[in-house]
C-alpha positions in Angstrom: 0.0 0.0 0.0 1.4 3.4 -1.0 0.6 6.9 0.5 1.4 10.4 -0.3 2.3 12.8 2.3 4.4 15.7 3.4 7.4 16.0 5.6 6.6 17.1 9.1 7.7 16.6 12.6 5.0 18.1 14.6 2.2 16.1 15.9 1.8 12.6 14.1 3.7 12.6 10.9 4.8 10.0 8.4 8.5 10.3 7.6 9.7 11.1 4.2 13.2 11.1 2.7 13.9 12.7 -0.5 12.3 15.9 -1.8 9.0 17.1 -0.5 5.8 15.9 -2.1 3.6 18.9 -2.1 -0.1 18.5 -1.1 -2.5 19.8 -3.9 -5.0 22.3 -2.5 -7.6 20.5 -4.5 -7.4 17.6 -2.1 -8.3 19.9 0.8 -11.7 20.9 2.3 -12.9 24.5 1.1 -11.5 27.5 3.1 -14.0 29.4 5.1 -14.0 32.3 2.7 -15.3 29.9 0.0 -18.1 28.4 2.1 -20.6 31.3 1.4 -20.1 30.9 -2.5 -20.3 27.1 -2.3 -23.7 27.3 -0.5 -25.1 28.9 -3.5 -24.1 26.3 -5.9 -24.8 22.4 -6.2 -22.3 20.6 -3.9 -19.7 18.5 -5.6 -18.9 15.1 -4.3 -17.0 15.3 -0.9 -13.2 16.1 -1.5 -10.7 13.4 -0.8 -9.2 13.8 2.7 -5.7 15.3 2.4 -2.9 12.9 3.1 -3.0 14.2 6.8 0.8 14.4 6.8 0.6 10.9 8.6 1.9 8.5 5.9 4.1 9.3 3.2 6.4 7.9 0.4 9.9 8.6 -0.4 9.9 10.6 -3.7 12.8 11.9 -5.8 12.4 13.7 -9.1 15.4 14.3 -11.2 16.1 15.0 -14.8 17.9 12.0 -16.4 21.1 12.9 -18.2 21.7 12.3 -21.9 22.1 8.6 -22.6 25.7 9.1 -23.8 26.9 10.8 -20.7 28.8 9.1 -17.8 26.1 9.8 -15.3 23.6 7.8 -17.4 25.5 4.6 -17.2 24.1 2.1 -14.9 26.1 1.3 -11.7 25.9 -1.9 -9.6 24.7 -0.1 -6.6 21.5 1.2 -8.2 18.4 -0.1 -6.7 15.8 -2.2 -8.4 13.3 0.7 -8.1 15.7 3.0 -10.0 16.4 0.6 -12.8 12.7 0.0 -13.3 12.0 3.7 -13.5 14.5 4.1 -16.3 13.1 1.2 -18.1 9.6 2.8 -18.0 10.9 5.8 -20.1 13.4 4.0 -22.6 12.7 6.4 -25.6 12.9 9.7 -23.6 16.2 10.2 -21.9 15.0 13.7 -20.7 11.9 12.5 -18.8 11.8 12.9 -15.0 12.6 9.7 -13.1 10.6 9.1 -9.9 11.6 6.6 -7.3 9.0 5.6 -4.8 9.4 3.8 -1.4 6.7 3.5 1.2 7.8 4.6 4.7 5.3 3.8 7.4 6.4 5.8 10.5 4.4 8.2 12.8 6.3 11.0 14.4 4.9 12.8 17.5 6.1 15.9 19.3 5.2 15.9 22.9 5.7 17.7 26.3 6.4 16.3 29.7 5.8 18.0 33.0 5.9 16.9 36.6 3.2 17.3 39.1 4.1 20.9 39.7 3.9 21.8 36.0 7.6 22.0 35.6 9.2 20.7 32.3 10.9 17.5 32.4 13.8 17.5 29.8 16.2 14.7 30.8 14.1 11.6 29.9 15.4 8.8 27.5 13.8 6.6 25.0 13.2 3.8 27.3 11.1 6.0 29.5 8.3 5.9 26.9 5.8 3.6 25.5 3.2 4.5 22.7 -0.4 3.2 22.2 -1.9 3.8 18.7 -5.6 3.1 18.7 -5.1 1.4 22.2 -2.7 -0.9 20.7 1.2 -1.0 21.6 3.3 0.4 18.8 5.2 -2.3 16.9 8.5 -0.5 17.3 9.8 3.0 18.4 12.1 3.7 15.7 13.7 7.0 16.9 13.7 9.5 19.8 15.1 13.0 20.2 15.0 15.7 22.8 13.7 18.3 20.3 14.8 21.8 21.8 16.0 23.5 18.8 13.8 22.6 15.7 12.9 25.6 13.4 9.5 27.1 14.1 6.5 27.9 11.9 4.4 30.0 14.0 1.1 31.6 13.4 -0.2 34.5 15.7 -4.0 34.9 15.4 -5.3 37.8 17.2 -9.0 38.6 17.9 -9.6 42.0 16.6 -13.4 42.1 17.3 -15.3 44.6 19.2 -15.4 42.4 22.2 -11.6 42.9 23.1 -11.3 46.5 22.3 -10.5 47.7 25.8 -7.3 45.6 26.1 -6.3 45.4 22.4 -3.2 47.7 22.7 -1.7 45.7 25.7 -2.3 42.4 23.8 -0.6 43.8 20.8 2.6 44.8 22.8 2.7 41.6 24.5 2.4 39.7 21.1 5.3 42.0 19.7 7.6 41.1 22.7 6.8 37.4 22.2 7.8 37.4 18.5 11.0 39.5 19.2 12.0 36.9 21.7 11.1 33.8 19.8 11.7 34.1 16.0 15.3 33.6 15.1 16.5 35.2 11.9 17.1 32.7 9.0 15.7 29.9 11.1 12.2 30.5 12.3 9.3 32.1 10.6 6.0 33.5 11.7 2.9 35.1 10.3 0.3 37.5 11.6 -3.5 37.0 11.2 -6.2 39.6 12.8 -9.7 38.4 12.6 -13.2 39.8 13.4 -15.8 38.6 10.6 -13.0 37.5 8.4 -9.4 36.7 8.8 -6.9 39.3 7.5 -3.1 38.5 6.9 -1.2 41.7 8.0 2.2 39.9 7.6 2.8 36.8 5.8 5.7 34.2 6.9 8.8 36.1 7.4 11.9 35.9 9.8 11.9 39.6 10.1 10.7 40.5 13.5 10.4 44.2 12.5 8.1 43.4 9.7 6.2 41.1 12.2 5.8 43.9 14.7 4.4 46.1 12.1 2.0 43.4 11.1 0.7 43.1 14.7 0.4 46.9 15.1 -1.6 47.2 11.9 -4.4 45.2 13.6 -7.6 47.3 14.4 -10.6 46.3 16.3 -13.5 45.7 14.1 -17.0 43.9 14.1 -18.0 40.4 15.0 -15.9 37.2 15.7 -15.3 34.4 13.3 -12.6 32.6 15.4 -13.0 29.2 13.8 -12.9 30.5 10.4 -9.6 32.2 11.1 -8.0 29.2 12.7 -9.2 26.9 9.8 -7.7 29.5 7.3 -4.4 29.8 9.1 -3.9 26.0 9.1 -5.1 25.4 5.7 -3.9 28.2 3.7 -0.8 29.3 5.5 0.8 26.3 7.6 -0.2 23.4 5.6 1.1 24.9 2.3 4.3 26.4 3.7 7.2 24.6 2.2 9.7 22.9 4.3 13.3 21.8 3.9 13.2 19.6 6.9 11.4 18.8 10.2 9.9 21.8 11.8 7.7 22.6 14.8 4.3 24.2 13.7 2.4 26.2 16.3 -0.4 28.7 16.4 -1.0 31.1 19.3 -4.6 32.1 19.4 -5.4 35.3 21.3 -9.1 35.6 21.9 -12.0 35.6 24.2 -13.3 32.4 22.6 -16.8 33.8 21.8 -17.4 33.0 18.1 -20.5 34.3 16.6 -19.8 34.6 12.8 -17.9 31.6 11.6 -19.1 29.3 8.6 -17.1 26.3 10.0 -17.7 24.6 13.2 -15.3 24.4 16.3 -14.8 20.8 15.4 -14.0 21.5 11.7 -11.4 23.9 12.8 -9.9 21.4 15.1 -9.8 18.9 12.5 -7.9 21.1 10.1 -5.4 21.9 12.8 -4.9 18.2 13.2 -4.5 17.6 9.5 -1.9 20.4 9.3 0.0 18.9 12.4 -0.4 22.2 14.3 -0.2 22.6 18.2 -2.4 25.4 19.1 -1.8 27.3 22.2 -4.8 29.6 23.4 -4.6 32.8 25.6 -8.0 33.9 26.8 -8.5 37.6 26.8 -11.8 37.2 29.0 -11.0 39.0 32.1 -14.6 39.6 33.2 -16.2 37.8 36.1 -19.3 36.8 34.3 -19.8 33.7 32.0 -16.6 32.2 30.6 -18.0 29.7 28.2 -15.4 31.1 25.6 -12.7 29.8 27.8 -14.2 26.3 27.7 -14.0 26.6 23.9 -10.4 27.6 23.9 -9.6 24.7 26.3 -11.1 22.2 24.0 -9.0 23.5 20.9 -5.6 23.4 22.7 -6.4 20.1 24.3 -7.3 18.4 20.9 -4.1 19.6 19.3 -1.6 18.9 22.1 -1.3 22.5 23.1 -2.2 24.3 26.2 -4.9 26.8 27.3 -3.9 30.0 29.2 -6.5 31.7 31.1 -5.0 35.0 32.7 -6.6 36.3 35.8 -5.6 39.9 35.0 -4.2 41.7 32.1 -0.5 41.5 33.0 -0.8 37.7 32.9 -1.2 37.8 29.1 2.4 38.7 28.8 3.5 35.8 31.1 1.4 33.4 29.0 3.6 34.4 25.9 6.7 33.7 28.0 5.5 30.3 29.0 4.7 29.4 25.5 8.1 30.3 24.4 9.6 28.2 27.0 7.6 25.2 26.0 8.3 25.4 22.5 12.0 24.9 23.4 11.3 22.1 25.9 9.6 19.1 23.7 10.4 15.5 22.8 9.9 13.9 19.4 9.7 10.2 18.7 8.8 8.1 15.6 7.0 4.8 15.8 5.6 2.1 13.5 1.9 1.4 14.4 1.0 -2.3 15.0 -2.0 -2.1 12.6 -1.5 0.3 9.9 -4.5 1.0 7.7 -5.0 3.6 5.0 -8.7 4.0 6.0 -9.1 7.8 6.2 -10.2 7.8 9.8 -8.9 9.4 13.0 -6.4 7.3 14.9 -5.7 8.0 18.6 -2.2 8.4 20.0 -1.3 8.1 23.8 2.3 8.4 25.0 2.9 6.9 28.4 5.9 7.7 30.8 7.0 4.4 32.2 8.3 4.0 35.7 8.0 7.6 36.6 5.2 8.6 38.9 3.6 11.9 38.8 4.6 12.9 35.2 2.1 14.1 32.7 2.7 13.7 28.9 1.0 16.1 26.7 0.6 15.5 22.8 -1.9 15.7 20.1 -4.9 13.3 20.5 -4.3 11.5 17.2 -4.0 11.8 13.4 -6.1 11.1 10.3 -4.9 8.3 8.2 -4.8 8.9 4.4 -7.1 7.1 2.0 -5.8 4.5 -0.4 
């Protein structure tokens, strides 16, 4: 069985060696901005689920040299796959050669804390076991203490009327976070403000000055379409951003959690984050003493994606939440494993990582992954 996929090391990911096999946007569900238009037209058949970045195949594409060049001569070390690929194009020496090999591994990035909530950074491979759909993994193939992976970060800022009173302080806290977190020529971030619709004020860049300008360009507006903004950021920014190796993908969602304008549901937004292998950290801006139903929504989003929900008790705690997120992004582990029962069934598969022989430790990761379809 062969699967297509993309290289990721955030959440559950299927390893790929070779060049990146890009995912077609036609394979993905429609973005929120297209939902209104689609409602007025006959609905097409359901789109095929994206490869979910959970299984993948090794794909190399290269132009074959002229037949009389030294590079075109077969070598004893060439694989059977390579030889067969060349035989498939005997009359066209300039055709692209594609070598495919299926690699069935799941990668998971996770965080470990003790009973006091402090990060535990000195554990080894033997300290963990993995359950995939409740079954022990067949094999843990690699383990790393991932403290320095490049970051791809999306900052989503609620710019609706409901947060107008504290908007300036939140902007400055976000700017400080970006200045402290994004490293030039290594990490990238983008800025999205949202009220009724999401607006990209700064696309992916490692330039912290440009990111700061993007944050300060945000202006409070009308209603709140938070789910649409999360869906958009995952599908149209993070999922489509090219990578040259493993990265850690994260979204910081700054909002009161009260959505009243979205076209997609909360669970659809969560599913898109899971497909894009994104950890979502939420920071509640709800500092009122009344109903905090929005905080429950933010907690659900963070928990489902392996992130963390911050509920500041006062305005100054917003800045502290950004500091804690920065610390966590540099305090994580990553392992890859082979599931005992791998099926390309397109459904959601659960992941549970257990810390063995250590009492009081809590392991936090995404809840699972979507398998690709055959």
